[in-house]
C-alpha positions in Angstrom: 239.8 -20.5 150.3 237.1 -20.7 147.6 234.1 -18.5 148.3 231.0 -20.6 149.0 227.9 -19.8 147.0 225.0 -18.6 149.1 221.5 -19.4 147.7 218.1 -18.4 149.1 215.1 -20.5 148.1 211.6 -19.0 148.6 208.3 -21.0 148.3 205.1 -20.8 150.3 204.6 -24.6 150.1 206.6 -26.4 152.8 206.6 -29.6 150.8 208.3 -27.9 147.9 211.0 -26.5 150.1 211.5 -29.9 151.7 211.8 -31.5 148.2 214.3 -28.8 147.2 216.3 -29.4 150.3 216.4 -33.2 149.6 217.2 -32.7 145.9 220.1 -30.3 146.6 221.5 -32.3 149.5 224.6 -33.2 147.4 225.4 -29.4 147.1 225.6 -28.8 150.9 229.4 -28.9 150.8 229.6 -26.2 148.1 226.6 -24.0 148.8 225.2 -22.4 151.9 221.4 -22.6 151.4 218.4 -21.1 153.2 214.8 -22.1 152.7 211.9 -19.7 153.7 208.2 -19.8 153.1 207.4 -16.1 152.2 208.7 -13.0 150.5 208.6 -11.2 153.9 210.8 -13.9 155.5 213.2 -13.7 152.6 213.6 -9.9 152.9 214.1 -10.2 156.7 216.8 -12.8 156.1 218.6 -10.6 153.5 218.7 -7.8 156.0 220.9 -9.9 158.3 223.1 -11.7 155.7 224.1 -11.4 152.1 223.2 -14.0 149.5 224.4 -14.4 145.9 221.4 -16.0 144.3 217.7 -16.0 145.1 215.3 -18.6 143.6 211.6 -17.9 144.2 208.2 -19.3 143.4 205.9 -17.0 141.4 202.5 -17.3 143.0 202.7 -16.8 146.8 200.1 -15.1 149.2 200.7 -11.5 150.3 203.9 -11.0 148.2 204.3 -12.6 144.8 207.6 -13.7 143.4 207.7 -10.9 140.9 207.1 -8.3 143.7 209.8 -9.9 145.9 212.4 -10.0 143.1 211.6 -6.4 142.1 212.4 -5.4 145.7 215.6 -7.5 145.7 216.6 -5.9 142.4 216.4 -2.4 144.0 218.0 -3.3 147.4 220.4 -6.1 146.5 221.2 -5.6 142.7 224.2 -7.9 142.7 222.0 -10.9 143.4 221.1 -13.2 140.6 217.3 -13.5 140.5 215.6 -16.7 139.3 211.9 -17.7 139.2 211.1 -21.4 139.7 207.4 -21.8 139.1 204.8 -24.3 137.9 202.3 -21.5 137.1 201.8 -20.6 133.5 199.4 -17.6 134.0 200.4 -15.2 131.2 199.6 -12.0 133.1 201.6 -13.1 136.1 204.5 -14.2 133.9 204.6 -10.8 132.2 204.9 -9.1 135.5 208.1 -11.0 136.2 209.8 -10.1 132.9 211.5 -7.0 134.2 212.9 -8.1 137.6 213.8 -11.7 136.8 217.1 -12.8 135.2 216.0 -16.3 134.4 212.8 -18.4 134.6 212.7 -22.1 135.3 209.6 -24.3 135.2 208.5 -26.9 137.7 209.1 -29.7 137.7 212.8 -28.9 137.4 215.5 -31.5 137.6 218.3 -31.1 140.1 220.9 -31.0 137.2 219.0 -28.1 135.5 218.6 -26.1 138.7 222.2 -26.7 139.9 223.6 -25.8 136.4 221.5 -22.7 136.1 222.4 -21.3 139.5 226.1 -22.2 139.2 226.5 -20.9 135.7 224.7 -17.6 136.5 226.9 -17.1 139.6 230.2 -18.1 138.0 229.8 -15.5 135.3 230.3 -12.8 137.9 234.0 -13.5 137.9 234.2 -11.5 134.7 233.6 -8.3 136.6 235.6 -7.4 139.7 234.1 -3.9 140.2 231.2 -4.0 142.7 229.8 -0.8 141.2 229.8 -2.0 137.6 228.4 -5.4 138.7 225.5 -3.7 140.6 224.7 -1.6 137.6 224.8 -4.4 135.1 222.8 -6.8 137.3 220.0 -4.2 137.5 219.7 -3.9 133.8 216.4 -5.3 132.6 216.3 -3.9 129.1 218.9 -2.5 126.6 218.3 0.8 124.8 217.7 0.8 121.1 218.8 3.0 118.3 216.2 5.9 118.2 215.2 5.3 114.6 214.7 1.6 115.1 212.8 2.2 118.4 210.4 4.6 116.6 209.9 2.1 113.8 209.0 -0.8 116.2 206.6 1.3 118.2 204.9 2.6 115.0 204.6 -0.9 113.7 203.1 -2.2 116.9 200.7 0.7 117.0 199.2 -0.4 113.7 195.8 -2.1 113.7 197.3 -5.1 111.9 201.1 -5.1 112.5 203.3 -7.1 110.2 205.0 -10.1 111.9 207.8 -10.0 109.2 208.3 -6.2 109.7 208.6 -6.6 113.5 211.0 -9.4 113.2 213.1 -7.5 110.7 213.4 -4.4 113.0 214.3 -6.5 116.0 216.9 -8.5 114.0 218.7 -5.2 113.3 218.8 -3.9 116.8 221.3 -5.0 119.5 219.0 -4.2 122.5 215.8 -5.7 121.1 217.6 -8.9 119.9 219.2 -9.5 123.3 216.0 -9.1 125.3 213.9 -11.3 123.0 216.6 -14.0 123.0 216.7 -13.8 126.8 212.9 -14.4 127.0 212.7 -17.2 124.5 215.8 -19.1 125.8 214.3 -19.3 129.2 211.1 -21.0 130.3 209.2 -17.6 130.5 206.7 -18.6 127.9 207.2 -22.3 127.7 208.8 -22.1 124.3 211.2 -24.6 122.8 214.8 -24.0 123.9 217.6 -23.1 121.5 215.7 -20.4 119.7 218.5 -18.6 117.9 216.9 -15.9 115.7 214.6 -13.0 116.4 212.5 -14.1 113.4 211.8 -17.5 115.0 211.3 -15.8 118.4 208.7 -13.3 117.1 206.8 -16.1 115.4 206.7 -18.2 118.6 205.8 -15.3 120.9 203.1 -13.9 118.6 202.1 -10.3 117.9 200.0 -9.8 121.1 202.7 -11.0 123.4 205.3 -8.7 121.7 202.8 -5.9 121.9 202.3 -6.4 125.6 206.0 -6.7 126.3 206.8 -3.5 124.3 203.8 -1.2 125.1 202.9 -2.2 128.6 206.2 -3.5 130.1 208.4 -1.3 127.9 211.1 -3.9 127.3 212.2 -1.8 124.4 213.6 1.7 125.2 215.1 4.5 123.2 218.8 5.3 123.8 219.2 8.7 125.5 222.8 8.4 126.9 225.0 10.0 124.3 224.6 13.4 122.6 226.3 12.2 119.4 223.9 9.9 117.6 226.6 9.2 115.0 228.5 7.2 117.7 225.4 4.9 118.1 224.8 4.6 114.4 228.4 3.4 113.8 228.0 0.9 116.7 224.9 -0.5 115.2 226.3 -0.6 111.6 229.5 -2.3 112.9 227.5 -4.9 114.9 225.3 -5.8 111.9 228.4 -6.1 109.7 230.2 -8.4 112.2 227.0 -10.5 112.6 226.8 -10.9 108.8 230.5 -11.7 108.4 230.4 -14.1 111.3 227.4 -15.9 109.8 229.2 -16.2 106.4 232.3 -17.6 108.1 230.3 -20.2 110.1 228.8 -21.5 106.9 232.3 -21.7 105.4 233.4 -23.7 108.5 230.5 -26.2 107.8 228.5 -25.3 110.9 224.9 -26.6 111.4 221.9 -24.2 111.2 221.8 -23.5 115.0 225.5 -22.7 115.1 225.2 -20.4 112.0 222.3 -18.6 113.7 224.4 -18.3 117.0 227.3 -17.0 115.0 225.1 -14.2 113.6 223.8 -13.3 117.0 227.3 -13.5 118.5 228.4 -10.9 116.0 225.4 -8.7 116.4 225.7 -8.7 120.2 229.5 -8.7 120.5 229.6 -5.0 121.5 226.6 -5.1 123.7 228.8 -4.2 126.6 229.6 -0.8 125.0 225.8 -0.1 124.9 225.6 -0.9 128.6 228.5 1.3 129.5 227.4 4.2 127.3 223.9 4.1 128.8 224.9 3.8 132.5 228.3 5.6 132.7 227.8 8.3 129.9 230.4 10.8 131.3 233.1 8.2 131.9 232.4 6.6 128.5 232.8 9.9 126.7 236.2 10.1 128.3 236.9 6.5 127.2 236.0 7.4 123.6 238.1 10.6 123.6 241.2 8.8 125.0 240.8 5.8 122.6 240.5 8.2 119.6 244.1 9.3 120.2 245.2 5.9 119.1 247.7 5.3 122.0 245.7 2.4 123.6 243.2 -0.1 122.4 239.6 0.7 123.4 239.3 -2.2 125.9 242.5 -1.1 127.6 241.1 2.4 128.0 237.8 1.0 129.4 239.7 -1.1 131.9 241.8 1.9 133.0 238.8 4.2 133.5 235.9 1.9 134.4 237.7 -1.1 135.7 236.3 -3.5 133.1 236.1 -4.0 129.4 233.0 -3.9 127.2 233.6 -7.6 126.3 233.3 -8.7 129.9 230.4 -6.4 130.7 228.4 -7.8 127.7 229.2 -11.4 128.5 228.2 -10.9 132.2 224.8 -9.5 131.3 224.1 -12.2 128.7 225.3 -14.8 131.1 223.0 -13.9 133.9 220.2 -13.6 131.3 220.8 -17.2 130.4 221.7 -16.8 126.7 223.4 -19.8 125.1 227.0 -20.5 126.1 228.5 -20.1 122.5 227.1 -16.6 122.3 228.5 -15.7 125.8 231.9 -17.0 125.0 232.0 -15.2 121.7 231.1 -11.9 123.3 233.6 -12.4 126.2 236.5 -13.4 123.9 235.9 -11.6 120.6 239.2 -9.7 121.1 241.1 -12.6 122.7 240.0 -15.9 121.1 242.7 -18.0 122.8 242.5 -16.3 126.2 243.2 -18.5 129.2 243.9 -21.6 127.0 240.4 -21.4 125.6 239.6 -24.0 122.9 237.6 -21.6 120.7 234.3 -22.8 119.2 232.9 -21.7 115.9 231.1 -18.7 117.4 234.3 -17.4 119.0 236.3 -17.9 115.8 233.6 -16.4 113.5 233.1 -13.3 115.7 236.8 -12.6 116.1 237.5 -13.1 112.4 234.2 -11.5 111.4 235.3 -8.4 113.3 238.2 -8.0 110.9 236.3 -8.9 107.8 233.6 -6.3 108.6 236.3 -3.6 108.2 237.5 -4.8 104.8 236.4 -2.7 101.8 235.9 -3.8 98.2 239.6 -3.0 97.5 240.6 -5.6 100.1 242.1 -3.0 102.5 241.2 -2.7 106.1 243.2 0.3 107.2 240.3 1.7 109.4 240.0 -1.6 111.3 241.8 -1.7 114.7 240.5 -5.2 115.5 243.6 -7.0 114.5 243.6 -10.8 114.0 245.1 -13.2 116.4 248.1 -14.8 114.6 248.0 -17.7 117.0 244.3 -18.3 116.1 244.8 -18.4 112.3 247.8 -20.8 112.9 245.4 -23.3 114.5 245.2 -26.5 112.4 241.4 -26.0 111.8 242.0 -22.5 110.3 245.6 -22.6 108.9 245.5 -22.4 105.1 241.9 -21.4 105.0 242.1 -17.8 106.3 243.6 -16.4 103.1 240.8 -18.1 101.0 238.1 -16.7 103.4 239.4 -13.2 103.0 239.5 -13.5 99.2 236.0 -14.9 99.3 234.6 -12.1 101.4 236.2 -9.4 99.2 234.7 -11.1 96.2 231.3 -11.1 97.9 231.6 -7.4 98.6 232.5 -6.7 95.0 229.5 -8.7 93.8 227.3 -6.6 96.1 225.5 -7.5 99.4 226.8 -9.1 102.5 224.1 -11.5 103.3 
């Protein structure tokens, strides 16, 4: 029997709750729903019965939505936390950045609300371990490479920080890019959807908002989990290389601008799950790295043996509940297995999988140090067959000419 989704709606206006109940009437056979008028009532209800998703208004008397969801984050970390609000007060919105997974604006169509709730919940199927799911669901920010963290904080501390410099730093960092994309691809700041690059995001948010997010709310943090900073440096360098190769491949495949940008972000973020596991399970992940270094098993197999889940699934899970675009989530989830479960891979999945291999190729055309492997079934697909050899030659020529961008 399929598990029914349990959704809790919180709003201090009775008319809003009644409207939600009417709007979602068609979901009553698939969802178990509860509607309460205060944060206190919501917490009392959660003490008696578990819920999978909570959707709360922002501005409520006695307990605001951000306060309520911060409590839920601590007590019930597995719950997906969504704000549904018509208030655009910047100070209040900033308070919700940390505890909230996604932000929707009123008025919100029934299709948007249903799709957001369903999509955020369905992604949980990627992770079966309750412990890992609780940890990942509590993640509100991803740690940055120490050097890049210091650079962004120094730049933001300047009297007149450079917008271009800030965007360049964020564009090079896995954690900063993921967080900024989460914010701009939701309704947090009322920005256009489908913002695909940190450069565009920084320009839309503006210096003062970035400053407030970084300095007051500390959405950027320095990585402190591993003693060997060389491990982190290799991870960042590899992620940048896959992003650049994936972007190049997307152009070769004739993708439009948005898809090319998504291909770059997919490559940059494809190993974000490693970052989460390193930061939250440092001892276990040291064991993962030691065992994988023996070469007897692939890294994702070792991760599954020791942690119960692979970095690909962990990364896709977090980006999914954060509401990042589907092409990026799919590429992160399937960058090792592009044809998994009969998946019809899109350009981002293809470019990230093949870019993973290209990123390991040197100017001599060899890729001995690359353990990515290429899916033979993928390169035999009609869309790719006959082009892969030319892409490899083109990438090697690009390397010889100097520069990967």
